[in-house]
All heavy atoms as a GROMACS GRO file, in nm:
protein
  450
    1MET      N    1   9.523  15.837  11.662
    1MET     CA    2   9.610  15.753  11.745
    1MET      C    3   9.675  15.648  11.655
    1MET      O    4   9.607  15.579  11.580
    1MET     CB    5   9.526  15.688  11.854
    1MET     CG    6   9.607  15.601  11.949
    1MET     SD    7   9.504  15.520  12.072
    1MET     CE    8   9.529  15.628  12.209
    2ALA      N    9   9.804  15.636  11.662
    2ALA     CA   10   9.875  15.538  11.581
    2ALA      C   11   9.853  15.397  11.635
    2ALA      O   12   9.817  15.378  11.752
    2ALA     CB   13  10.024  15.571  11.582
    3ALA      N   14   9.872  15.299  11.548
    3ALA     CA   15   9.850  15.159  11.588
    3ALA      C   16   9.941  15.120  11.705
    3ALA      O   17   9.900  15.048  11.796
    3ALA     CB   18   9.874  15.067  11.470
    4GLY      N   19  10.063  15.167  11.705
    4GLY     CA   20  10.157  15.137  11.814
    4GLY      C   21  10.110  15.193  11.947
    4GLY      O   22  10.124  15.130  12.051
    5ASP      N   23  10.052  15.313  11.944
    5ASP     CA   24   9.998  15.374  12.067
    5ASP      C   25   9.881  15.294  12.120
    5ASP      O   26   9.864  15.277  12.240
    5ASP     CB   27   9.956  15.518  12.041
    5ASP     CG   28  10.073  15.608  12.006
    5ASP    OD1   29  10.186  15.577  12.051
    5ASP    OD2   30  10.051  15.708  11.935
    6LEU      N   31   9.799  15.244  12.027
    6LEU     CA   32   9.684  15.162  12.068
    6LEU      C   33   9.730  15.033  12.134
    6LEU      O   34   9.677  14.993  12.237
    6LEU     CB   35   9.596  15.132  11.946
    6LEU     CG   36   9.471  15.050  11.972
    6LEU    CD1   37   9.379  15.123  12.069
    6LEU    CD2   38   9.399  15.022  11.841
    7VAL      N   39   9.830  14.969  12.076
    7VAL     CA   40   9.884  14.846  12.135
    7VAL      C   41   9.943  14.874  12.273
    7VAL      O   42   9.920  14.798  12.367
    7VAL     CB   43   9.990  14.783  12.042
    7VAL    CG1   44  10.064  14.670  12.112
    7VAL    CG2   45   9.926  14.732  11.914
    8ASP      N   46  10.016  14.982  12.286
    8ASP     CA   47  10.073  15.018  12.417
    8ASP      C   48   9.964  15.042  12.520
    8ASP      O   49   9.976  15.001  12.636
    8ASP     CB   50  10.160  15.143  12.404
    8ASP     CG   51  10.291  15.116  12.332
    8ASP    OD1   52  10.332  14.998  12.326
    8ASP    OD2   53  10.352  15.212  12.283
    9ALA      N   54   9.855  15.106  12.479
    9ALA     CA   55   9.745  15.133  12.571
    9ALA      C   56   9.677  15.004  12.614
    9ALA      O   57   9.643  14.985  12.731
    9ALA     CB   58   9.644  15.226  12.506
   10ILE      N   59   9.658  14.912  12.521
   10ILE     CA   60   9.595  14.783  12.553
   10ILE      C   61   9.686  14.700  12.642
   10ILE      O   62   9.640  14.637  12.738
   10ILE     CB   63   9.558  14.708  12.425
   10ILE    CG1   64   9.446  14.781  12.352
   10ILE    CG2   65   9.516  14.564  12.456
   10ILE    CD1   66   9.417  14.726  12.213
   11MET      N   67   9.814  14.698  12.613
   11MET     CA   68   9.909  14.616  12.690
   11MET      C   69   9.921  14.664  12.834
   11MET      O   70   9.951  14.586  12.923
   11MET     CB   71  10.047  14.616  12.624
   11MET     CG   72  10.050  14.539  12.493
   11MET     SD   73   9.998  14.368  12.510
   11MET     CE   74  10.130  14.301  12.606
   12SER      N   75   9.897  14.791  12.858
   12SER     CA   76   9.907  14.840  12.996
   12SER      C   77   9.793  14.786  13.082
   12SER      O   78   9.805  14.783  13.204
   12SER     CB   79   9.908  14.993  12.998
   12SER     OG   80   9.783  15.042  12.954
   13TYR      N   81   9.684  14.744  13.021
   13TYR     CA   82   9.570  14.691  13.095
   13TYR      C   83   9.576  14.540  13.114
   13TYR      O   84   9.505  14.485  13.196
   13TYR     CB   85   9.439  14.726  13.025
   13TYR     CG   86   9.408  14.873  13.030
   13TYR    CD1   87   9.412  14.950  12.917
   13TYR    CD2   88   9.374  14.934  13.150
   13TYR    CE1   89   9.384  15.085  12.921
   13TYR    CE2   90   9.346  15.069  13.156
   13TYR     CZ   91   9.351  15.144  13.041
   13TYR     OH   92   9.324  15.278  13.047
   14THR      N   93   9.656  14.471  13.034
   14THR     CA   94   9.662  14.325  13.044
   14THR      C   95   9.760  14.283  13.152
   14THR      O   96   9.859  14.351  13.178
   14THR     CB   97   9.703  14.261  12.910
   14THR    OG1   98   9.832  14.310  12.874
   14THR    CG2   99   9.603  14.290  12.802
   15LYS      N  100   9.731  14.171  13.214
   15LYS     CA  101   9.818  14.117  13.318
   15LYS      C  102   9.917  14.020  13.255
   15LYS      O  103   9.878  13.929  13.184
   15LYS     CB  104   9.734  14.043  13.422
   15LYS     CG  105   9.814  13.979  13.531
   15LYS     CD  106   9.726  13.894  13.622
   15LYS     CE  107   9.816  13.811  13.709
   15LYS     NZ  108   9.754  13.687  13.749
   16ARG      N  109  10.044  14.042  13.278
   16ARG     CA  110  10.145  13.950  13.228
   16ARG      C  111  10.153  13.832  13.323
   16ARG      O  112  10.160  13.849  13.443
   16ARG     CB  113  10.280  14.020  13.217
   16ARG     CG  114  10.278  14.130  13.113
   16ARG     CD  115  10.415  14.182  13.084
   16ARG     NE  116  10.504  14.080  13.038
   16ARG     CZ  117  10.530  14.051  12.910
   16ARG    NH1  118  10.470  14.119  12.818
   16ARG    NH2  119  10.613  13.956  12.877
   17ILE      N  120  10.151  13.711  13.268
   17ILE     CA  121  10.160  13.591  13.350
   17ILE      C  122  10.284  13.513  13.310
   17ILE      O  123  10.333  13.525  13.197
   17ILE     CB  124  10.034  13.503  13.339
   17ILE    CG1  125  10.012  13.454  13.197
   17ILE    CG2  126   9.912  13.577  13.390
   17ILE    CD1  127   9.900  13.353  13.185
   18SER      N  128  10.332  13.433  13.400
   18SER     CA  129  10.452  13.354  13.374
   18SER      C  130  10.415  13.228  13.297
   18SER      O  131  10.298  13.192  13.282
   18SER     CB  132  10.519  13.316  13.505
   18SER     OG  133  10.438  13.223  13.576
   19TYR      N  134  10.516  13.158  13.250
   19TYR     CA  135  10.497  13.032  13.179
   19TYR      C  136  10.424  12.932  13.267
   19TYR      O  137  10.333  12.862  13.221
   19TYR     CB  138  10.633  12.976  13.136
   19TYR     CG  139  10.628  12.833  13.090
   19TYR    CD1  140  10.575  12.800  12.966
   19TYR    CD2  141  10.674  12.731  13.172
   19TYR    CE1  142  10.569  12.669  12.925
   19TYR    CE2  143  10.668  12.600  13.131
   19TYR     CZ  144  10.615  12.569  13.007
   19TYR     OH  145  10.609  12.439  12.966
   20VAL      N  146  10.462  12.924  13.393
   20VAL     CA  147  10.400  12.828  13.485
   20VAL      C  148  10.251  12.860  13.503
   20VAL      O  149  10.166  12.770  13.501
   20VAL     CB  150  10.473  12.826  13.621
   20VAL    CG1  151  10.399  12.741  13.721
   20VAL    CG2  152  10.615  12.776  13.603
   21GLU      N  153  10.218  12.988  13.519
   21GLU     CA  154  10.078  13.027  13.535
   21GLU      C  155   9.997  12.994  13.410
   21GLU      O  156   9.884  12.944  13.419
   21GLU     CB  157  10.067  13.176  13.567
   21GLU     CG  158  10.119  13.212  13.703
   21GLU     CD  159  10.129  13.362  13.722
   21GLU    OE1  160  10.146  13.437  13.623
   21GLU    OE2  161  10.120  13.405  13.838
   22LEU      N  162  10.053  13.019  13.292
   22LEU     CA  163   9.986  12.986  13.167
   22LEU      C  164   9.964  12.836  13.155
   22LEU      O  165   9.856  12.790  13.120
   22LEU     CB  166  10.066  13.037  13.048
   22LEU     CG  167  10.014  12.999  12.910
   22LEU    CD1  168   9.879  13.066  12.884
   22LEU    CD2  169  10.114  13.036  12.803
   23PHE      N  170  10.067  12.758  13.186
   23PHE     CA  171  10.057  12.613  13.177
   23PHE      C  172   9.954  12.559  13.276
   23PHE      O  173   9.879  12.467  13.244
   23PHE     CB  174  10.194  12.549  13.203
   23PHE     CG  175  10.205  12.409  13.152
   23PHE    CD1  176  10.250  12.384  13.024
   23PHE    CD2  177  10.171  12.301  13.232
   23PHE    CE1  178  10.260  12.254  12.976
   23PHE    CE2  179  10.181  12.171  13.186
   23PHE     CZ  180  10.225  12.148  13.056
   24GLU      N  181   9.948  12.617  13.396
   24GLU     CA  182   9.850  12.573  13.494
   24GLU      C  183   9.708  12.602  13.446
   24GLU      O  184   9.617  12.523  13.469
   24GLU     CB  185   9.874  12.640  13.629
   24GLU     CG  186   9.990  12.583  13.705
   24GLU     CD  187  10.015  12.652  13.837
   24GLU    OE1  188   9.986  12.773  13.849
   24GLU    OE2  189  10.062  12.584  13.929
   25GLU      N  190   9.686  12.715  13.379
   25GLU     CA  191   9.554  12.747  13.327
   25GLU      C  192   9.513  12.652  13.216
   25GLU      O  193   9.398  12.610  13.207
   25GLU     CB  194   9.550  12.891  13.274
   25GLU     CG  195   9.547  12.996  13.381
   25GLU     CD  196   9.535  13.135  13.324
   25GLU    OE1  197   9.499  13.150  13.205
   25GLU    OE2  198   9.560  13.231  13.399
   26VAL      N  199   9.607  12.615  13.130
   26VAL     CA  200   9.576  12.531  13.015
   26VAL      C  201   9.568  12.383  13.053
   26VAL      O  202   9.474  12.314  13.016
   26VAL     CB  203   9.682  12.552  12.904
   26VAL    CG1  204   9.663  12.453  12.791
   26VAL    CG2  205   9.678  12.694  12.853
   27ALA      N  206   9.666  12.334  13.128
   27ALA     CA  207   9.676  12.190  13.155
   27ALA      C  208   9.635  12.152  13.297
   27ALA      O  209   9.637  12.033  13.331
   27ALA     CB  210   9.819  12.143  13.130
   28ASP      N  211   9.604  12.248  13.381
   28ASP     CA  212   9.564  12.223  13.521
   28ASP      C  213   9.671  12.150  13.602
   28ASP      O  214   9.640  12.067  13.688
   28ASP     CB  215   9.433  12.144  13.527
   28ASP     CG  216   9.316  12.227  13.480
   28ASP    OD1  217   9.320  12.350  13.500
   28ASP    OD2  218   9.221  12.169  13.425
   29ARG      N  219   9.797  12.176  13.571
   29ARG     CA  220   9.906  12.122  13.654
   29ARG      C  221  10.028  12.212  13.640
   29ARG      O  222  10.041  12.286  13.544
   29ARG     CB  223   9.941  11.979  13.617
   29ARG     CG  224  10.006  11.962  13.482
   29ARG     CD  225  10.040  11.815  13.457
   29ARG     NE  226  10.117  11.801  13.336
   29ARG     CZ  227  10.250  11.802  13.330
   29ARG    NH1  228  10.322  11.814  13.440
   29ARG    NH2  229  10.313  11.789  13.216
   30ASN      N  230  10.116  12.205  13.738
   30ASN     CA  231  10.238  12.285  13.738
   30ASN      C  232  10.352  12.201  13.681
   30ASN      O  233  10.388  12.100  13.738
   30ASN     CB  234  10.270  12.329  13.881
   30ASN     CG  235  10.387  12.423  13.888
   30ASN    OD1  236  10.469  12.429  13.798
   30ASN    ND2  237  10.395  12.497  13.998
   31PRO      N  238  10.412  12.242  13.568
   31PRO     CA  239  10.518  12.162  13.508
   31PRO      C  240  10.649  12.166  13.587
   31PRO      O  241  10.737  12.084  13.564
   31PRO     CB  242  10.536  12.224  13.370
   31PRO     CG  243  10.496  12.366  13.390
   31PRO     CD  244  10.385  12.362  13.491
   32LEU      N  245  10.662  12.261  13.678
   32LEU     CA  246  10.786  12.272  13.755
   32LEU      C  247  10.766  12.224  13.899
   32LEU      O  248  10.828  12.275  13.992
   32LEU     CB  249  10.835  12.417  13.754
   32LEU     CG  250  10.872  12.472  13.616
   32LEU    CD1  251  10.914  12.616  13.627
   32LEU    CD2  252  10.982  12.389  13.554
   33LYS      N  253  10.683  12.124  13.917
   33LYS     CA  254  10.660  12.067  14.050
   33LYS      C  255  10.679  11.916  14.041
   33LYS      O  256  10.624  11.851  13.953
   33LYS     CB  257  10.518  12.098  14.097
   33LYS     CG  258  10.491  12.057  14.240
   33LYS     CD  259  10.347  12.084  14.276
   33LYS     CE  260  10.340  12.212  14.356
   33LYS     NZ  261  10.205  12.237  14.409
   34TYR      N  262  10.760  11.863  14.133
   34TYR     CA  263  10.782  11.719  14.136
   34TYR      C  264  10.651  11.647  14.166
   34TYR      O  265  10.575  11.687  14.254
   34TYR     CB  266  10.884  11.681  14.244
   34TYR     CG  267  11.025  11.716  14.207
   34TYR    CD1  268  11.090  11.822  14.270
   34TYR    CD2  269  11.094  11.645  14.111
   34TYR    CE1  270  11.221  11.855  14.237
   34TYR    CE2  271  11.224  11.677  14.077
   34TYR     CZ  272  11.287  11.782  14.141
   34TYR     OH  273  11.415  11.814  14.108
   35VAL      N  274  10.624  11.539  14.094
   35VAL     CA  275  10.500  11.465  14.110
   35VAL      C  276  10.495  11.392  14.245
   35VAL      O  277  10.394  11.390  14.312
   35VAL     CB  278  10.482  11.363  13.995
   35VAL    CG1  279  10.357  11.281  14.013
   35VAL    CG2  280  10.479  11.434  13.861
   36PHE      N  281  10.607  11.334  14.286
   36PHE     CA  282  10.609  11.250  14.405
   36PHE      C  283  10.612  11.328  14.536
   36PHE      O  284  10.538  11.297  14.628
   36PHE     CB  285  10.727  11.152  14.398
   36PHE     CG  286  10.720  11.061  14.280
   36PHE    CD1  287  10.805  11.076  14.173
   36PHE    CD2  288  10.622  10.962  14.273
   36PHE    CE1  289  10.796  10.992  14.063
   36PHE    CE2  290  10.613  10.878  14.164
   36PHE     CZ  291  10.701  10.893  14.059
   37CYS      N  292  10.696  11.431  14.544
   37CYS     CA  293  10.710  11.501  14.672
   37CYS      C  294  10.641  11.637  14.673
   37CYS      O  295  10.619  11.695  14.778
   37CYS     CB  296  10.857  11.517  14.709
   37CYS     SG  297  10.948  11.628  14.601
   38GLY      N  298  10.607  11.693  14.556
   38GLY     CA  299  10.537  11.820  14.550
   38GLY      C  300  10.624  11.944  14.561
   38GLY      O  301  10.575  12.055  14.561
   39ARG      N  302  10.755  11.925  14.574
   39ARG     CA  303  10.845  12.041  14.581
   39ARG      C  304  10.863  12.104  14.444
   39ARG      O  305  10.847  12.040  14.342
   39ARG     CB  306  10.982  11.998  14.636
   39ARG     CG  307  10.976  11.957  14.779
   39ARG     CD  308  11.109  11.935  14.844
   39ARG     NE  309  11.222  11.930  14.754
   39ARG     CZ  310  11.338  11.875  14.783
   39ARG    NH1  311  11.356  11.821  14.901
   39ARG    NH2  312  11.437  11.874  14.698
   40GLY      N  313  10.899  12.231  14.443
   40GLY     CA  314  10.917  12.302  14.317
   40GLY      C  315  11.054  12.281  14.257
   40GLY      O  316  11.152  12.256  14.327
   41MET      N  317  11.061  12.287  14.125
   41MET     CA  318  11.188  12.278  14.052
   41MET      C  319  11.226  12.417  14.003
   41MET      O  320  11.142  12.506  13.994
   41MET     CB  321  11.174  12.186  13.931
   41MET     CG  322  11.154  12.042  13.963
   41MET     SD  323  11.159  11.942  13.814
   41MET     CE  324  10.986  11.940  13.772
   42GLU      N  325  11.352  12.434  13.970
   42GLU     CA  326  11.401  12.559  13.916
   42GLU      C  327  11.444  12.536  13.772
   42GLU      O  328  11.514  12.440  13.741
   42GLU     CB  329  11.521  12.608  13.997
   42GLU     CG  330  11.575  12.740  13.950
   42GLU     CD  331  11.693  12.787  14.034
   42GLU    OE1  332  11.712  12.736  14.145
   42GLU    OE2  333  11.765  12.874  13.986
   43LEU      N  334  11.399  12.624  13.681
   43LEU     CA  335  11.437  12.614  13.542
   43LEU      C  336  11.578  12.669  13.526
   43LEU      O  337  11.606  12.783  13.558
   43LEU     CB  338  11.340  12.693  13.454
   43LEU     CG  339  11.360  12.687  13.305
   43LEU    CD1  340  11.349  12.544  13.256
   43LEU    CD2  341  11.261  12.775  13.235
   44VAL      N  342  11.670  12.585  13.479
   44VAL     CA  343  11.810  12.623  13.469
   44VAL      C  344  11.851  12.654  13.325
   44VAL      O  345  11.920  12.752  13.300
   44VAL     CB  346  11.900  12.510  13.525
   44VAL    CG1  347  12.046  12.544  13.510
   44VAL    CG2  348  11.867  12.485  13.670
   45ARG      N  349  11.806  12.573  13.230
   45ARG     CA  350  11.850  12.593  13.092
   45ARG      C  351  11.743  12.546  12.995
   45ARG      O  352  11.682  12.443  13.013
   45ARG     CB  353  11.978  12.515  13.067
   45ARG     CG  354  12.027  12.524  12.924
   45ARG     CD  355  12.151  12.445  12.900
   45ARG     NE  356  12.260  12.513  12.969
   45ARG     CZ  357  12.379  12.459  12.990
   45ARG    NH1  358  12.404  12.338  12.951
   45ARG    NH2  359  12.472  12.528  13.052
   46LEU      N  360  11.724  12.625  12.890
   46LEU     CA  361  11.640  12.586  12.778
   46LEU      C  362  11.726  12.584  12.653
   46LEU      O  363  11.803  12.676  12.629
   46LEU     CB  364  11.525  12.686  12.756
   46LEU     CG  365  11.412  12.685  12.856
   46LEU    CD1  366  11.316  12.800  12.827
   46LEU    CD2  367  11.338  12.555  12.852
   47SER      N  368  11.714  12.478  12.576
   47SER     CA  369  11.793  12.470  12.454
   47SER      C  370  11.709  12.411  12.341
   47SER      O  371  11.607  12.347  12.364
   47SER     CB  372  11.918  12.386  12.477
   47SER     OG  373  11.883  12.253  12.508
   48HIS      N  374  11.756  12.435  12.221
   48HIS     CA  375  11.690  12.386  12.101
   48HIS      C  376  11.795  12.317  12.016
   48HIS      O  377  11.907  12.368  12.003
   48HIS     CB  378  11.627  12.504  12.026
   48HIS     CG  379  11.543  12.464  11.910
   48HIS    ND1  380  11.595  12.444  11.785
   48HIS    CD2  381  11.410  12.440  11.902
   48HIS    CE1  382  11.498  12.410  11.703
   48HIS    NE2  383  11.384  12.408  11.772
   49PRO      N  384  11.765  12.203  11.955
   49PRO     CA  385  11.865  12.131  11.876
   49PRO      C  386  11.923  12.216  11.762
   49PRO      O  387  12.042  12.208  11.733
   49PRO     CB  388  11.790  12.011  11.820
   49PRO     CG  389  11.670  11.995  11.902
   49PRO     CD  390  11.638  12.129  11.962
   50LYS      N  391  11.841  12.296  11.699
   50LYS     CA  392  11.886  12.376  11.586
   50LYS      C  393  11.946  12.510  11.627
   50LYS      O  394  12.045  12.556  11.572
   50LYS     CB  395  11.768  12.399  11.490
   50LYS     CG  396  11.803  12.473  11.364
   50LYS     CD  397  11.681  12.486  11.276
   50LYS     CE  398  11.711  12.570  11.154
   50LYS     NZ  399  11.589  12.590  11.073
   51HIS      N  400  11.886  12.576  11.728
   51HIS     CA  401  11.924  12.713  11.766
   51HIS      C  402  12.016  12.720  11.886
   51HIS      O  403  12.062  12.828  11.921
   51HIS     CB  404  11.799  12.797  11.790
   51HIS     CG  405  11.708  12.803  11.672
   51HIS    ND1  406  11.739  12.872  11.557
   51HIS    CD2  407  11.586  12.747  11.650
   51HIS    CE1  408  11.642  12.859  11.470
   51HIS    NE2  409  11.547  12.783  11.524
   52GLY      N  410  12.038  12.609  11.954
   52GLY     CA  411  12.126  12.608  12.070
   52GLY      C  412  12.058  12.656  12.198
   52GLY      O  413  11.937  12.660  12.207
   53VAL      N  414  12.139  12.697  12.295
   53VAL     CA  415  12.089  12.740  12.425
   53VAL      C  416  12.034  12.882  12.413
   53VAL      O  417  12.100  12.972  12.362
   53VAL     CB  418  12.200  12.735  12.531
   53VAL    CG1  419  12.152  12.792  12.664
   53VAL    CG2  420  12.250  12.593  12.549
   54PHE      N  421  11.910  12.904  12.461
   54PHE     CA  422  11.855  13.039  12.458
   54PHE      C  423  11.812  13.088  12.595
   54PHE      O  424  11.767  13.200  12.608
   54PHE     CB  425  11.740  13.052  12.357
   54PHE     CG  426  11.627  12.954  12.375
   54PHE    CD1  427  11.520  12.987  12.454
   54PHE    CD2  428  11.630  12.832  12.312
   54PHE    CE1  429  11.416  12.898  12.470
   54PHE    CE2  430  11.526  12.742  12.327
   54PHE     CZ  431  11.419  12.776  12.406
   55PHE      N  432  11.827  13.007  12.699
   55PHE     CA  433  11.806  13.053  12.837
   55PHE      C  434  11.903  12.975  12.923
   55PHE      O  435  11.904  12.854  12.923
   55PHE     CB  436  11.663  13.028  12.882
   55PHE     CG  437  11.639  13.068  13.025
   55PHE    CD1  438  11.615  13.200  13.057
   55PHE    CD2  439  11.642  12.977  13.127
   55PHE    CE1  440  11.594  13.239  13.189
   55PHE    CE2  441  11.620  13.013  13.259
   55PHE     CZ  442  11.596  13.145  13.289
   56ASP      N  443  11.988  13.045  12.994
   56ASP     CA  444  12.087  12.978  13.079
   56ASP      C  445  12.101  13.054  13.208
   56ASP      O  446  12.102  13.171  13.216
   56ASP     CB  447  12.220  12.972  13.007
   56ASP     CG  448  12.315  12.872  13.071
   56ASP    OD1  449  12.274  12.799  13.162
   56ASP    OD2  450  12.431  12.869  13.027
   0.00000   0.00000   0.00000
């Protein structure tokens, strides 16, 4: 079995989680939730000073 086939087999068993789910597991809070009212926010754009916009 090639290494790539092994990775594909392992990845099929793992659960993909979103950024919010990962952050909640690590920091025990939702980064996309308003602190005062508890409503959810929507991620609109991610940018980097050097690389520019990479999610819009």
